[in-house]
Each structure stands twice: as structure tokens, then as C-alpha cells.
N, CA, C, O and CB atoms as a CASP TS submission, in Angstrom:
PFRMAT TS
TARGET T0000
AUTHOR 0000-0000-0000
METHOD Language model
MODEL 1
PARENT N/A
ATOM      1  N   MET     1      31.602  45.168 -41.240  1.00  0.00           N
ATOM      2  CA  MET     1      32.966  45.235 -40.778  1.00  0.00           C
ATOM      3  C   MET     1      32.932  45.365 -39.233  1.00  0.00           C
ATOM      4  O   MET     1      32.199  46.185 -38.679  1.00  0.00           O
ATOM      5  CB  MET     1      33.734  46.439 -41.455  1.00  0.00           C
ATOM      6  N   THR     2      33.718  44.560 -38.589  1.00  0.00           N
ATOM      7  CA  THR     2      33.709  44.590 -37.140  1.00  0.00           C
ATOM      8  C   THR     2      34.563  45.768 -36.634  1.00  0.00           C
ATOM      9  O   THR     2      35.373  46.333 -37.370  1.00  0.00           O
ATOM     10  CB  THR     2      34.229  43.248 -36.568  1.00  0.00           C
ATOM     11  N   LYS     3      34.356  46.110 -35.379  1.00  0.00           N
ATOM     12  CA  LYS     3      35.143  47.213 -34.788  1.00  0.00           C
ATOM     13  C   LYS     3      36.631  46.942 -34.826  1.00  0.00           C
ATOM     14  O   LYS     3      37.421  47.851 -35.082  1.00  0.00           O
ATOM     15  CB  LYS     3      34.717  47.456 -33.351  1.00  0.00           C
ATOM     16  N   GLN     4      37.034  45.678 -34.570  1.00  0.00           N
ATOM     17  CA  GLN     4      38.454  45.316 -34.642  1.00  0.00           C
ATOM     18  C   GLN     4      38.986  45.502 -36.054  1.00  0.00           C
ATOM     19  O   GLN     4      40.098  46.001 -36.228  1.00  0.00           O
ATOM     20  CB  GLN     4      38.667  43.864 -34.185  1.00  0.00           C
ATOM     21  N   MET     5      38.244  45.126 -37.031  1.00  0.00           N
ATOM     22  CA  MET     5      38.700  45.288 -38.416  1.00  0.00           C
ATOM     23  C   MET     5      38.826  46.754 -38.764  1.00  0.00           C
ATOM     24  O   MET     5      39.755  47.143 -39.471  1.00  0.00           O
ATOM     25  CB  MET     5      37.742  44.595 -39.392  1.00  0.00           C
ATOM     26  N   GLN     6      37.913  47.572 -38.284  1.00  0.00           N
ATOM     27  CA  GLN     6      38.032  49.025 -38.529  1.00  0.00           C
ATOM     28  C   GLN     6      39.258  49.598 -37.890  1.00  0.00           C
ATOM     29  O   GLN     6      39.939  50.435 -38.482  1.00  0.00           O
ATOM     30  CB  GLN     6      36.815  49.760 -38.015  1.00  0.00           C
ATOM     31  N   THR     7      39.558  49.151 -36.662  1.00  0.00           N
ATOM     32  CA  THR     7      40.737  49.652 -35.966  1.00  0.00           C
ATOM     33  C   THR     7      41.994  49.222 -36.690  1.00  0.00           C
ATOM     34  O   THR     7      42.911  50.027 -36.850  1.00  0.00           O
ATOM     35  CB  THR     7      40.764  49.163 -34.518  1.00  0.00           C
ATOM     36  N   GLU     8      42.063  47.989 -37.127  1.00  0.00           N
ATOM     37  CA  GLU     8      43.249  47.476 -37.861  1.00  0.00           C
ATOM     38  C   GLU     8      43.396  48.235 -39.177  1.00  0.00           C
ATOM     39  O   GLU     8      44.511  48.592 -39.557  1.00  0.00           O
ATOM     40  CB  GLU     8      43.126  45.927 -38.134  1.00  0.00           C
ATOM     41  N   LEU     9      42.305  48.483 -39.869  1.00  0.00           N
ATOM     42  CA  LEU     9      42.364  49.173 -41.143  1.00  0.00           C
ATOM     43  C   LEU     9      42.797  50.618 -40.940  1.00  0.00           C
ATOM     44  O   LEU     9      43.575  51.151 -41.730  1.00  0.00           O
ATOM     45  CB  LEU     9      41.008  49.112 -41.852  1.00  0.00           C
ATOM     46  N   SER    10      42.292  51.257 -39.876  1.00  0.00           N
ATOM     47  CA  SER    10      42.680  52.632 -39.552  1.00  0.00           C
ATOM     48  C   SER    10      44.168  52.718 -39.243  1.00  0.00           C
ATOM     49  O   SER    10      44.838  53.674 -39.632  1.00  0.00           O
ATOM     50  CB  SER    10      41.865  53.155 -38.363  1.00  0.00           C
ATOM     51  N   GLN    11      44.672  51.724 -38.551  1.00  0.00           N
ATOM     52  CA  GLN    11      46.130  51.693 -38.201  1.00  0.00           C
ATOM     53  C   GLN    11      46.970  51.530 -39.450  1.00  0.00           C
ATOM     54  O   GLN    11      48.020  52.156 -39.589  1.00  0.00           O
ATOM     55  CB  GLN    11      46.447  50.531 -37.205  1.00  0.00           C
ATOM     56  N   THR    12      46.501  50.682 -40.364  1.00  0.00           N
ATOM     57  CA  THR    12      47.193  50.427 -41.610  1.00  0.00           C
ATOM     58  C   THR    12      47.279  51.705 -42.429  1.00  0.00           C
ATOM     59  O   THR    12      48.331  52.060 -42.959  1.00  0.00           O
ATOM     60  CB  THR    12      46.490  49.324 -42.402  1.00  0.00           C
ATOM     61  N   ILE    13      46.136  52.387 -42.517  1.00  0.00           N
ATOM     62  CA  ILE    13      46.049  53.657 -43.267  1.00  0.00           C
ATOM     63  C   ILE    13      46.971  54.676 -42.692  1.00  0.00           C
ATOM     64  O   ILE    13      47.687  55.344 -43.437  1.00  0.00           O
ATOM     65  CB  ILE    13      44.629  54.202 -43.270  1.00  0.00           C
ATOM     66  N   LEU    14      46.984  54.825 -41.375  1.00  0.00           N
ATOM     67  CA  LEU    14      47.830  55.809 -40.668  1.00  0.00           C
ATOM     68  C   LEU    14      49.319  55.473 -40.949  1.00  0.00           C
ATOM     69  O   LEU    14      50.104  56.369 -41.258  1.00  0.00           O
ATOM     70  CB  LEU    14      47.529  55.797 -39.097  1.00  0.00           C
ATOM     71  N   THR    15      49.690  54.218 -40.842  1.00  0.00           N
ATOM     72  CA  THR    15      51.064  53.817 -41.057  1.00  0.00           C
ATOM     73  C   THR    15      51.498  54.142 -42.488  1.00  0.00           C
ATOM     74  O   THR    15      52.604  54.640 -42.704  1.00  0.00           O
ATOM     75  CB  THR    15      51.233  52.323 -40.768  1.00  0.00           C
ATOM     76  N   CYS    16      50.634  53.863 -43.461  1.00  0.00           N
ATOM     77  CA  CYS    16      50.928  54.138 -44.887  1.00  0.00           C
ATOM     78  C   CYS    16      51.118  55.651 -45.097  1.00  0.00           C
ATOM     79  O   CYS    16      52.047  56.074 -45.786  1.00  0.00           O
ATOM     80  CB  CYS    16      49.769  53.599 -45.811  1.00  0.00           C
ATOM     81  N   ALA    17      50.234  56.455 -44.500  1.00  0.00           N
ATOM     82  CA  ALA    17      50.331  57.916 -44.613  1.00  0.00           C
ATOM     83  C   ALA    17      51.616  58.409 -44.009  1.00  0.00           C
ATOM     84  O   ALA    17      52.254  59.290 -44.587  1.00  0.00           O
ATOM     85  CB  ALA    17      49.146  58.599 -43.937  1.00  0.00           C
ATOM     86  N   GLN    18      52.027  57.891 -42.883  1.00  0.00           N
ATOM     87  CA  GLN    18      53.279  58.318 -42.252  1.00  0.00           C
ATOM     88  C   GLN    18      54.442  57.978 -43.088  1.00  0.00           C
ATOM     89  O   GLN    18      55.375  58.775 -43.187  1.00  0.00           O
ATOM     90  CB  GLN    18      53.443  57.706 -40.905  1.00  0.00           C
ATOM     91  N   GLU    19      54.445  56.788 -43.726  1.00  0.00           N
ATOM     92  CA  GLU    19      55.507  56.362 -44.608  1.00  0.00           C
ATOM     93  C   GLU    19      55.584  57.278 -45.863  1.00  0.00           C
ATOM     94  O   GLU    19      56.665  57.633 -46.332  1.00  0.00           O
ATOM     95  CB  GLU    19      55.286  54.886 -45.017  1.00  0.00           C
ATOM     96  N   ALA    20      54.448  57.623 -46.351  1.00  0.00           N
ATOM     97  CA  ALA    20      54.395  58.551 -47.528  1.00  0.00           C
ATOM     98  C   ALA    20      54.985  59.888 -47.215  1.00  0.00           C
ATOM     99  O   ALA    20      55.742  60.439 -48.013  1.00  0.00           O
ATOM    100  CB  ALA    20      52.961  58.750 -48.006  1.00  0.00           C
ATOM    101  N   VAL    21      54.654  60.419 -46.073  1.00  0.00           N
ATOM    102  CA  VAL    21      55.195  61.726 -45.651  1.00  0.00           C
ATOM    103  C   VAL    21      56.731  61.604 -45.466  1.00  0.00           C
ATOM    104  O   VAL    21      57.474  62.478 -45.912  1.00  0.00           O
ATOM    105  CB  VAL    21      54.501  62.215 -44.303  1.00  0.00           C
ATOM    106  N   ALA    22      57.203  60.520 -44.809  1.00  0.00           N
ATOM    107  CA  ALA    22      58.642  60.353 -44.612  1.00  0.00           C
ATOM    108  C   ALA    22      59.352  60.224 -45.950  1.00  0.00           C
ATOM    109  O   ALA    22      60.449  60.755 -46.123  1.00  0.00           O
ATOM    110  CB  ALA    22      58.931  59.126 -43.738  1.00  0.00           C
ATOM    111  N   ASP    23      58.738  59.524 -46.896  1.00  0.00           N
ATOM    112  CA  ASP    23      59.340  59.404 -48.239  1.00  0.00           C
ATOM    113  C   ASP    23      59.431  60.767 -48.908  1.00  0.00           C
ATOM    114  O   ASP    23      60.464  61.098 -49.490  1.00  0.00           O
ATOM    115  CB  ASP    23      58.519  58.436 -49.124  1.00  0.00           C
ATOM    116  N   ALA    24      58.379  61.552 -48.835  1.00  0.00           N
ATOM    117  CA  ALA    24      58.343  62.897 -49.436  1.00  0.00           C
ATOM    118  C   ALA    24      59.384  63.788 -48.842  1.00  0.00           C
ATOM    119  O   ALA    24      60.070  64.504 -49.572  1.00  0.00           O
ATOM    120  CB  ALA    24      56.983  63.531 -49.263  1.00  0.00           C
ATOM    121  N   ILE    25      59.527  63.771 -47.544  1.00  0.00           N
ATOM    122  CA  ILE    25      60.521  64.570 -46.892  1.00  0.00           C
ATOM    123  C   ILE    25      61.967  64.159 -47.284  1.00  0.00           C
ATOM    124  O   ILE    25      62.833  65.005 -47.505  1.00  0.00           O
ATOM    125  CB  ILE    25      60.330  64.471 -45.398  1.00  0.00           C
ATOM    126  N   GLU    26      62.179  62.879 -47.356  1.00  0.00           N
ATOM    127  CA  GLU    26      63.489  62.349 -47.766  1.00  0.00           C
ATOM    128  C   GLU    26      63.790  62.750 -49.246  1.00  0.00           C
ATOM    129  O   GLU    26      64.923  63.087 -49.586  1.00  0.00           O
ATOM    130  CB  GLU    26      63.517  60.773 -47.598  1.00  0.00           C
ATOM    131  N   THR    27      62.766  62.703 -50.089  1.00  0.00           N
ATOM    132  CA  THR    27      62.956  63.110 -51.467  1.00  0.00           C
ATOM    133  C   THR    27      63.309  64.566 -51.527  1.00  0.00           C
ATOM    134  O   THR    27      64.199  64.945 -52.290  1.00  0.00           O
ATOM    135  CB  THR    27      61.717  62.832 -52.295  1.00  0.00           C
ATOM    136  N   HIS    28      62.655  65.397 -50.760  1.00  0.00           N
ATOM    137  CA  HIS    28      62.989  66.869 -50.724  1.00  0.00           C
ATOM    138  C   HIS    28      64.415  67.049 -50.244  1.00  0.00           C
ATOM    139  O   HIS    28      65.149  67.853 -50.818  1.00  0.00           O
ATOM    140  CB  HIS    28      61.998  67.671 -49.775  1.00  0.00           C
ATOM    141  N   ARG    29      64.829  66.342 -49.228  1.00  0.00           N
ATOM    142  CA  ARG    29      66.200  66.452 -48.719  1.00  0.00           C
ATOM    143  C   ARG    29      67.220  66.113 -49.747  1.00  0.00           C
ATOM    144  O   ARG    29      68.204  66.833 -49.911  1.00  0.00           O
ATOM    145  CB  ARG    29      66.392  65.573 -47.538  1.00  0.00           C
ATOM    146  N   ARG    30      67.006  65.012 -50.459  1.00  0.00           N
ATOM    147  CA  ARG    30      67.958  64.549 -51.449  1.00  0.00           C
ATOM    148  C   ARG    30      68.014  65.472 -52.679  1.00  0.00           C
ATOM    149  O   ARG    30      69.050  65.578 -53.336  1.00  0.00           O
ATOM    150  CB  ARG    30      67.606  63.137 -51.873  1.00  0.00           C
ATOM    151  N   MET    31      66.885  66.136 -52.981  1.00  0.00           N
ATOM    152  CA  MET    31      66.857  66.993 -54.148  1.00  0.00           C
ATOM    153  C   MET    31      67.255  68.459 -53.779  1.00  0.00           C
ATOM    154  O   MET    31      67.292  69.330 -54.647  1.00  0.00           O
ATOM    155  CB  MET    31      65.444  66.952 -54.787  1.00  0.00           C
ATOM    156  N   GLY    32      67.541  68.700 -52.515  1.00  0.00           N
ATOM    157  CA  GLY    32      67.960  70.022 -52.076  1.00  0.00           C
ATOM    158  C   GLY    32      66.819  71.000 -51.938  1.00  0.00           C
ATOM    159  O   GLY    32      67.033  72.210 -52.009  1.00  0.00           O
ATOM    160  N   ARG    33      65.622  70.509 -51.744  1.00  0.00           N
ATOM    161  CA  ARG    33      64.439  71.376 -51.609  1.00  0.00           C
ATOM    162  C   ARG    33      64.072  71.511 -50.178  1.00  0.00           C
ATOM    163  O   ARG    33      64.151  70.541 -49.425  1.00  0.00           O
ATOM    164  CB  ARG    33      63.254  70.837 -52.398  1.00  0.00           C
ATOM    165  N   SER    34      63.669  72.691 -49.769  1.00  0.00           N
ATOM    166  CA  SER    34      63.269  72.948 -48.395  1.00  0.00           C
ATOM    167  C   SER    34      61.862  72.378 -48.191  1.00  0.00           C
ATOM    168  O   SER    34      61.172  72.052 -49.156  1.00  0.00           O
ATOM    169  CB  SER    34      63.315  74.481 -48.068  1.00  0.00           C
ATOM    170  N   ILE    35      61.450  72.262 -46.940  1.00  0.00           N
ATOM    171  CA  ILE    35      60.086  71.837 -46.597  1.00  0.00           C
ATOM    172  C   ILE    35      59.503  72.921 -45.683  1.00  0.00           C
ATOM    173  O   ILE    35      60.238  73.732 -45.119  1.00  0.00           O
ATOM    174  CB  ILE    35      60.070  70.399 -45.891  1.00  0.00           C
ATOM    175  N   VAL    36      58.201  72.922 -45.548  1.00  0.00           N
ATOM    176  CA  VAL    36      57.494  73.871 -44.692  1.00  0.00           C
ATOM    177  C   VAL    36      56.659  73.046 -43.733  1.00  0.00           C
ATOM    178  O   VAL    36      55.918  72.151 -44.141  1.00  0.00           O
ATOM    179  CB  VAL    36      56.603  74.878 -45.527  1.00  0.00           C
ATOM    180  N   VAL    37      56.789  73.361 -42.445  1.00  0.00           N
ATOM    181  CA  VAL    37      56.013  72.652 -41.422  1.00  0.00           C
ATOM    182  C   VAL    37      55.368  73.652 -40.492  1.00  0.00           C
ATOM    183  O   VAL    37      55.720  74.832 -40.491  1.00  0.00           O
ATOM    184  CB  VAL    37      56.903  71.673 -40.625  1.00  0.00           C
ATOM    185  N   SER    38      54.413  73.176 -39.693  1.00  0.00           N
ATOM    186  CA  SER    38      53.786  74.007 -38.706  1.00  0.00           C
ATOM    187  C   SER    38      54.342  73.576 -37.347  1.00  0.00           C
ATOM    188  O   SER    38      54.301  72.397 -36.995  1.00  0.00           O
ATOM    189  CB  SER    38      52.223  73.897 -38.768  1.00  0.00           C
ATOM    190  N   GLU    39      54.844  74.510 -36.617  1.00  0.00           N
ATOM    191  CA  GLU    39      55.389  74.201 -35.272  1.00  0.00           C
ATOM    192  C   GLU    39      54.853  75.229 -34.267  1.00  0.00           C
ATOM    193  O   GLU    39      55.121  76.424 -34.390  1.00  0.00           O
ATOM    194  CB  GLU    39      56.975  74.209 -35.281  1.00  0.00           C
ATOM    195  N   ASN    40      54.106  74.761 -33.289  1.00  0.00           N
ATOM    196  CA  ASN    40      53.475  75.611 -32.286  1.00  0.00           C
ATOM    197  C   ASN    40      52.628  76.709 -32.913  1.00  0.00           C
ATOM    198  O   ASN    40      52.618  77.847 -32.444  1.00  0.00           O
ATOM    199  CB  ASN    40      54.527  76.225 -31.394  1.00  0.00           C
ATOM    200  N   GLY    41      51.915  76.351 -33.982  1.00  0.00           N
ATOM    201  CA  GLY    41      51.040  77.289 -34.653  1.00  0.00           C
ATOM    202  C   GLY    41      51.785  78.278 -35.594  1.00  0.00           C
ATOM    203  O   GLY    41      51.165  79.167 -36.178  1.00  0.00           O
ATOM    204  N   GLN    42      53.081  78.113 -35.725  1.00  0.00           N
ATOM    205  CA  GLN    42      53.850  78.993 -36.573  1.00  0.00           C
ATOM    206  C   GLN    42      54.370  78.261 -37.804  1.00  0.00           C
ATOM    207  O   GLN    42      54.719  77.085 -37.707  1.00  0.00           O
ATOM    208  CB  GLN    42      54.999  79.594 -35.795  1.00  0.00           C
ATOM    209  N   ILE    43      54.430  78.906 -38.932  1.00  0.00           N
ATOM    210  CA  ILE    43      54.989  78.289 -40.126  1.00  0.00           C
ATOM    211  C   ILE    43      56.504  78.342 -40.053  1.00  0.00           C
ATOM    212  O   ILE    43      57.088  79.383 -39.754  1.00  0.00           O
ATOM    213  CB  ILE    43      54.477  78.986 -41.405  1.00  0.00           C
ATOM    214  N   LYS    44      57.142  77.186 -40.335  1.00  0.00           N
ATOM    215  CA  LYS    44      58.593  77.137 -40.240  1.00  0.00           C
ATOM    216  C   LYS    44      59.144  76.520 -41.525  1.00  0.00           C
ATOM    217  O   LYS    44      58.720  75.439 -41.933  1.00  0.00           O
ATOM    218  CB  LYS    44      59.049  76.326 -38.986  1.00  0.00           C
ATOM    219  N   HIS    45      60.107  77.224 -42.170  1.00  0.00           N
ATOM    220  CA  HIS    45      60.776  76.691 -43.348  1.00  0.00           C
ATOM    221  C   HIS    45      62.040  76.023 -42.935  1.00  0.00           C
ATOM    222  O   HIS    45      62.848  76.604 -42.212  1.00  0.00           O
ATOM    223  CB  HIS    45      61.060  77.778 -44.372  1.00  0.00           C
ATOM    224  N   ILE    46      62.236  74.775 -43.392  1.00  0.00           N
ATOM    225  CA  ILE    46      63.436  74.001 -43.034  1.00  0.00           C
ATOM    226  C   ILE    46      64.215  73.758 -44.330  1.00  0.00           C
ATOM    227  O   ILE    46      63.704  73.152 -45.272  1.00  0.00           O
ATOM    228  CB  ILE    46      63.062  72.624 -42.312  1.00  0.00           C
ATOM    229  N   LYS    47      65.462  74.241 -44.361  1.00  0.00           N
ATOM    230  CA  LYS    47      66.283  74.055 -45.548  1.00  0.00           C
ATOM    231  C   LYS    47      66.669  72.586 -45.661  1.00  0.00           C
ATOM    232  O   LYS    47      66.779  71.874 -44.663  1.00  0.00           O
ATOM    233  CB  LYS    47      67.545  74.956 -45.500  1.00  0.00           C
ATOM    234  N   ALA    48      66.868  72.157 -46.880  1.00  0.00           N
ATOM    235  CA  ALA    48      67.228  70.745 -47.171  1.00  0.00           C
ATOM    236  C   ALA    48      68.422  70.281 -46.343  1.00  0.00           C
ATOM    237  O   ALA    48      68.430  69.159 -45.836  1.00  0.00           O
ATOM    238  CB  ALA    48      67.546  70.569 -48.670  1.00  0.00           C
ATOM    239  N   LYS    49      69.450  71.158 -46.201  1.00  0.00           N
ATOM    240  CA  LYS    49      70.667  70.777 -45.471  1.00  0.00           C
ATOM    241  C   LYS    49      70.390  70.558 -43.996  1.00  0.00           C
ATOM    242  O   LYS    49      71.190  69.937 -43.297  1.00  0.00           O
ATOM    243  CB  LYS    49      71.743  71.844 -45.636  1.00  0.00           C
ATOM    244  N   ASP    50      69.262  71.061 -43.520  1.00  0.00           N
ATOM    245  CA  ASP    50      68.890  70.913 -42.090  1.00  0.00           C
ATOM    246  C   ASP    50      67.930  69.753 -41.821  1.00  0.00           C
ATOM    247  O   ASP    50      67.570  69.489 -40.674  1.00  0.00           O
ATOM    248  CB  ASP    50      68.255  72.197 -41.592  1.00  0.00           C
ATOM    249  N   ILE    51      67.525  69.072 -42.881  1.00  0.00           N
ATOM    250  CA  ILE    51      66.625  67.929 -42.716  1.00  0.00           C
ATOM    251  C   ILE    51      67.503  66.709 -42.443  1.00  0.00           C
ATOM    252  O   ILE    51      68.382  66.384 -43.241  1.00  0.00           O
ATOM    253  CB  ILE    51      65.705  67.712 -43.995  1.00  0.00           C
ATOM    254  N   PRO    52      67.264  66.029 -41.311  1.00  0.00           N
ATOM    255  CA  PRO    52      68.090  64.839 -41.010  1.00  0.00           C
ATOM    256  C   PRO    52      67.773  63.740 -41.969  1.00  0.00           C
ATOM    257  O   PRO    52      66.611  63.577 -42.341  1.00  0.00           O
ATOM    258  CB  PRO    52      67.872  64.353 -39.574  1.00  0.00           C
ATOM    259  N   PRO    53      68.770  62.957 -42.398  1.00  0.00           N
ATOM    260  CA  PRO    53      68.540  61.819 -43.281  1.00  0.00           C
ATOM    261  C   PRO    53      67.588  60.808 -42.663  1.00  0.00           C
ATOM    262  O   PRO    53      67.629  60.568 -41.456  1.00  0.00           O
ATOM    263  CB  PRO    53      69.854  61.147 -43.622  1.00  0.00           C
ATOM    264  N   ARG    54      66.758  60.233 -43.463  1.00  0.00           N
ATOM    265  CA  ARG    54      65.843  59.206 -42.992  1.00  0.00           C
ATOM    266  C   ARG    54      66.593  57.928 -42.751  1.00  0.00           C
ATOM    267  O   ARG    54      67.395  57.505 -43.584  1.00  0.00           O
ATOM    268  CB  ARG    54      64.711  58.979 -43.987  1.00  0.00           C
ATOM    269  N   ALA    55      66.339  57.299 -41.606  1.00  0.00           N
ATOM    270  CA  ALA    55      66.893  56.004 -41.329  1.00  0.00           C
ATOM    271  C   ALA    55      66.198  54.964 -42.142  1.00  0.00           C
ATOM    272  O   ALA    55      64.993  54.766 -41.987  1.00  0.00           O
ATOM    273  CB  ALA    55      66.802  55.680 -39.873  1.00  0.00           C
ATOM    274  N   LEU    56      66.923  54.279 -43.019  1.00  0.00           N
ATOM    275  CA  LEU    56      66.325  53.286 -43.885  1.00  0.00           C
ATOM    276  C   LEU    56      66.389  51.919 -43.264  1.00  0.00           C
ATOM    277  O   LEU    56      67.334  51.594 -42.546  1.00  0.00           O
ATOM    278  CB  LEU    56      67.000  53.277 -45.225  1.00  0.00           C
ATOM    279  N   PRO    57      65.346  51.086 -43.549  1.00  0.00           N
ATOM    280  CA  PRO    57      65.456  49.677 -43.149  1.00  0.00           C
ATOM    281  C   PRO    57      66.671  49.019 -43.771  1.00  0.00           C
ATOM    282  O   PRO    57      67.074  49.366 -44.881  1.00  0.00           O
ATOM    283  CB  PRO    57      64.198  48.910 -43.541  1.00  0.00           C
ATOM    284  N   HIS    58      67.248  48.078 -43.064  1.00  0.00           N
ATOM    285  CA  HIS    58      68.500  47.442 -43.514  1.00  0.00           C
ATOM    286  C   HIS    58      68.433  46.965 -44.977  1.00  0.00           C
ATOM    287  O   HIS    58      69.412  47.105 -45.709  1.00  0.00           O
ATOM    288  CB  HIS    58      68.831  46.255 -42.605  1.00  0.00           C
ATOM    289  N   ASP    59      67.307  46.410 -45.405  1.00  0.00           N
ATOM    290  CA  ASP    59      67.252  45.896 -46.761  1.00  0.00           C
ATOM    291  C   ASP    59      67.226  46.980 -47.816  1.00  0.00           C
ATOM    292  O   ASP    59      67.341  46.669 -49.002  1.00  0.00           O
ATOM    293  CB  ASP    59      66.064  45.031 -46.919  1.00  0.00           C
ATOM    294  N   GLU    60      67.079  48.243 -47.436  1.00  0.00           N
ATOM    295  CA  GLU    60      67.086  49.353 -48.409  1.00  0.00           C
ATOM    296  C   GLU    60      68.397  50.088 -48.434  1.00  0.00           C
ATOM    297  O   GLU    60      68.569  50.984 -49.260  1.00  0.00           O
ATOM    298  CB  GLU    60      65.980  50.330 -48.104  1.00  0.00           C
ATOM    299  N   TRP    61      69.352  49.749 -47.552  1.00  0.00           N
ATOM    300  CA  TRP    61      70.653  50.471 -47.513  1.00  0.00           C
ATOM    301  C   TRP    61      71.403  50.389 -48.822  1.00  0.00           C
ATOM    302  O   TRP    61      72.043  51.354 -49.238  1.00  0.00           O
ATOM    303  CB  TRP    61      71.536  49.915 -46.405  1.00  0.00           C
ATOM    304  N   GLU    62      71.330  49.263 -49.462  1.00  0.00           N
ATOM    305  CA  GLU    62      72.101  49.080 -50.717  1.00  0.00           C
ATOM    306  C   GLU    62      71.523  49.857 -51.861  1.00  0.00           C
ATOM    307  O   GLU    62      72.213  50.046 -52.863  1.00  0.00           O
ATOM    308  CB  GLU    62      72.161  47.620 -51.098  1.00  0.00           C
ATOM    309  N   LYS    63      70.291  50.324 -51.775  1.00  0.00           N
ATOM    310  CA  LYS    63      69.637  51.024 -52.888  1.00  0.00           C
ATOM    311  C   LYS    63      70.145  52.451 -53.035  1.00  0.00           C
ATOM    312  O   LYS    63      70.004  53.048 -54.102  1.00  0.00           O
ATOM    313  CB  LYS    63      68.125  51.036 -52.688  1.00  0.00           C
ATOM    314  N   ASP    64      70.733  53.005 -51.981  1.00  0.00           N
ATOM    315  CA  ASP    64      71.216  54.376 -52.029  1.00  0.00           C
ATOM    316  C   ASP    64      72.394  54.562 -52.906  1.00  0.00           C
ATOM    317  O   ASP    64      72.900  55.677 -53.032  1.00  0.00           O
ATOM    318  CB  ASP    64      71.549  54.840 -50.693  1.00  0.00           C
TER
END
């Protein structure tokens, strides 16, 4: 595998992981469940009502 292929694969994996996290956060928000994050080395609980809605791509707006 070339260095360029490794870089492209790494970017694809990172993008997929970010999408999965965004999906999980949106699911928690919709189900009324809080999330826990680390901010400046501190644990922070965020209530579902305080999670901003995820901006969906235009083709997914109708699915809501």
C-alpha cells in the first residue's frame, strides 16, 4: 500500500468515525438522553435539551 493510499484510507476512517459519533449524539438528543464529554480535562454532563440538533444533509430532511 502506498503512502497516499494509507493517507486516503486514514481520512476515510476518520470521517466515518466522526459521522458515527455525530449519529450517536443525535440519537441521544432525540431520545432525551444526556451525553458525557471531556472538556478541558473535566467531565461534563450535557442534558439532551442542551444538545443542538444535528444539521442534516438536504436529502435526509424528509426522513425526520
